[in-house]
C-alpha positions in Angstrom: 163.8 -146.4 117.0 160.9 -144.2 115.8 159.9 -142.9 119.3 156.2 -143.6 118.5 154.1 -146.0 120.6 151.3 -146.7 118.2 151.1 -150.4 119.1 151.2 -150.3 122.9 149.4 -153.3 124.4 148.5 -154.5 120.9 149.1 -157.9 119.3 150.0 -158.6 115.7 150.4 -161.6 113.4 152.8 -161.2 110.5 153.0 -163.9 107.9 156.3 -164.4 106.1 157.6 -162.7 109.3 161.0 -164.4 109.3 162.5 -162.3 106.5 162.1 -159.4 104.2 159.1 -157.1 104.5 157.5 -159.2 107.1 160.5 -159.1 109.4 160.9 -155.3 109.0 157.2 -154.8 109.8 157.4 -157.1 112.9 160.5 -155.2 114.2 158.8 -151.9 113.9 155.6 -153.0 115.6 157.6 -154.2 118.5 159.7 -151.0 118.6 156.4 -149.2 118.9 155.2 -151.2 121.9 153.4 -154.2 120.3 153.9 -157.9 120.5 154.1 -160.1 117.4 153.6 -163.7 116.4 155.5 -164.6 113.3 154.2 -167.2 110.9 156.6 -168.7 108.4 157.4 -172.1 106.8 161.1 -172.0 107.8 161.6 -172.9 111.5 165.3 -171.9 111.5 164.6 -168.5 110.1 161.7 -168.1 112.5 163.9 -168.9 115.5 166.5 -166.4 114.3 164.0 -163.7 113.6 162.3 -164.1 117.1 165.7 -163.8 118.8 166.6 -160.8 116.7 163.3 -159.0 117.5 163.4 -159.8 121.2 161.1 -160.9 124.1 157.8 -159.6 122.6 158.2 -161.8 119.5 157.5 -165.5 119.0 157.4 -167.7 116.0 155.0 -170.4 114.8 155.9 -172.7 111.9 153.0 -172.7 109.5 152.1 -174.1 106.1 149.6 -171.4 104.9 148.2 -173.7 102.2 146.6 -175.9 104.9 143.4 -174.2 106.1 143.0 -176.3 109.2 146.6 -175.4 110.2 145.8 -171.7 109.7 142.7 -172.0 111.8 144.7 -173.6 114.6 147.4 -171.0 114.3 144.9 -168.2 114.5 143.5 -169.6 117.7 147.0 -170.1 119.0 147.9 -166.5 118.3 144.8 -165.3 120.1 146.0 -167.3 123.1 149.6 -166.1 122.9 148.8 -162.4 122.4 145.5 -162.1 124.2 144.0 -160.6 121.1 145.1 -160.1 117.5 144.7 -156.4 116.6 146.8 -156.5 113.5 147.3 -159.0 110.6 150.0 -158.3 108.0 150.1 -160.9 105.2 153.5 -160.7 103.7 154.2 -164.4 102.9 154.4 -165.1 99.2 156.3 -166.7 96.3 157.6 -165.1 93.2 157.4 -168.2 91.0 159.2 -169.1 87.8 159.7 -166.7 84.9 158.1 -168.1 81.7 155.7 -167.1 79.0 152.0 -168.0 79.6 152.0 -170.5 76.8 154.9 -172.3 78.4 154.1 -171.7 82.1 154.2 -175.0 84.1 150.7 -175.8 85.4 151.9 -177.2 88.7 154.0 -174.0 89.3 150.9 -171.9 88.6 148.9 -173.9 91.2 151.7 -173.6 93.7 151.9 -169.8 93.4 148.1 -169.4 93.8 148.0 -171.8 96.7 150.4 -169.6 98.7 149.8 -166.1 97.4 146.0 -166.3 97.1 144.6 -169.3 99.0 147.0 -169.0 101.9 146.3 -165.3 102.3 142.5 -166.0 102.1 142.8 -168.5 104.9 144.7 -166.0 107.1 142.2 -163.2 106.4 139.2 -165.4 106.9 140.2 -166.8 110.3 141.8 -163.7 111.8 139.1 -161.3 110.6 136.4 -163.4 112.2 137.9 -162.8 115.6 138.5 -159.1 114.8 134.9 -158.6 113.8 133.7 -160.2 117.0 135.9 -157.9 119.1 134.9 -154.8 117.0 138.5 -153.8 116.1 141.2 -154.8 113.7 143.7 -153.8 111.0 144.6 -156.1 108.1 147.3 -155.2 105.6 147.7 -157.5 102.6 151.0 -157.2 100.6 150.1 -157.3 96.9 152.4 -155.9 94.2 152.6 -153.4 91.3 152.5 -156.6 89.2 148.9 -157.1 90.3 148.0 -153.8 88.7 150.1 -153.8 85.6 151.0 -157.5 84.9 154.6 -158.3 84.3 155.6 -160.3 81.2 156.9 -163.8 82.0 155.5 -163.4 85.5 151.8 -164.2 84.9 151.2 -166.4 87.9 152.7 -163.9 90.3 150.9 -161.0 88.6 147.6 -162.7 88.5 147.9 -163.9 92.1 148.6 -160.3 93.3 145.6 -159.0 91.3 143.5 -161.5 93.2 144.9 -160.2 96.5 143.8 -156.7 95.5 140.3 -158.0 94.7 140.0 -159.9 98.0 141.1 -156.9 100.0 138.5 -154.6 98.4 135.8 -157.2 99.0 136.7 -157.8 102.7 137.2 -154.1 103.3 133.6 -153.4 102.3 132.3 -156.4 104.2 133.9 -155.2 107.5 133.5 -151.4 107.0 131.0 -151.1 109.9 132.8 -153.5 112.2 135.8 -151.5 113.2 138.1 -153.5 111.0 140.1 -151.8 108.2 141.5 -153.9 105.4 143.9 -152.4 103.0 146.6 -153.5 100.5 149.9 -152.1 99.3 151.4 -152.6 95.9 155.2 -152.4 96.1 157.4 -152.3 93.1 160.5 -154.5 93.5 161.9 -154.3 97.1 165.3 -155.5 98.2 164.3 -158.8 99.8 165.4 -162.4 99.7 162.6 -163.1 97.2 164.8 -161.6 94.5 166.9 -164.8 94.7 163.9 -166.5 93.1 163.9 -164.2 90.1 166.0 -164.3 86.9 168.6 -161.5 86.4 166.9 -160.5 83.2 163.6 -160.0 85.0 165.3 -158.1 87.8 166.8 -155.7 85.1 163.4 -155.3 83.5 161.7 -154.4 86.8 164.4 -151.9 87.7 164.0 -150.3 84.3 160.3 -149.6 85.0 160.9 -147.6 88.1 161.3 -143.8 87.6 163.4 -143.5 90.7 165.8 -146.0 89.1 166.2 -148.0 92.3 164.5 -150.8 94.2 162.6 -150.0 97.4 163.9 -150.8 100.9 162.1 -152.9 103.5 162.1 -150.0 106.0 160.2 -147.8 103.5 157.5 -150.5 103.1 157.3 -151.1 106.9 156.6 -147.4 107.4 153.6 -147.5 105.2 152.4 -150.8 106.5 152.6 -149.7 110.1 150.5 -146.6 109.4 147.8 -148.8 107.8 148.1 -151.2 110.7 147.6 -148.4 113.3 144.6 -146.6 114.8 145.6 -143.6 112.7 144.2 -145.4 109.7 140.6 -144.8 110.7 138.7 -143.8 107.5 140.5 -145.9 104.9 139.4 -149.5 104.0 139.4 -151.6 100.9 142.1 -149.4 99.4 145.3 -150.0 97.6 148.4 -147.9 98.4 151.2 -147.5 95.9 154.8 -147.8 96.9 156.6 -148.2 93.6 159.1 -145.3 93.2 156.8 -143.7 90.6 156.1 -146.7 88.5 152.3 -146.9 89.1 150.2 -145.1 86.5 146.9 -145.5 88.4 
């Protein structure tokens, strides 16, 4: 427990909330007095996560690649929570590791459909209600790969670069509306997503981090929850590094 109550009487939506970074963020928001709706594709994991977090958490199974479903889920979250003050977009796919010249086209489309299109739908529909209310905090989980580009991970790298660009655009659009929109760019974090990645690529990613370790979800949640709080009042359209020293800009 942090002892802070930054999210008292506030409602949050967390995508990819059934595991990894999303689950850690949701737990901390509830610990600090908030209520959360978790969006995830895996009903079993959603049920488990909601039970683990407790009474102020509920789950909604959602395919982020379906814009109509996202629109309905956003309306449902407003009804469940009363108002959505925070959106954290943590859902994403790592994708296959392959050179660009061999990268499967369908895999490329799948990665972009989740990591870019799905995140866009979530930002679009939730931000609309935030703008109307005059308050909101959106935190998009990008990646250091979106800044630097990882070899054999072109789809993931390009999709996360797109997340950075979308965040900067939306942040500027809502700068006068009480809605702050920021992104973080983690290096590799110890999450279930690592199961999607080849051992060789994991070794490569660790070798790039000056601290010589992967990050922990609690470390990421600490940064995300500051960005999701009222304390983040003069920062929008920004990109925050959390990469163990890897980032060079």
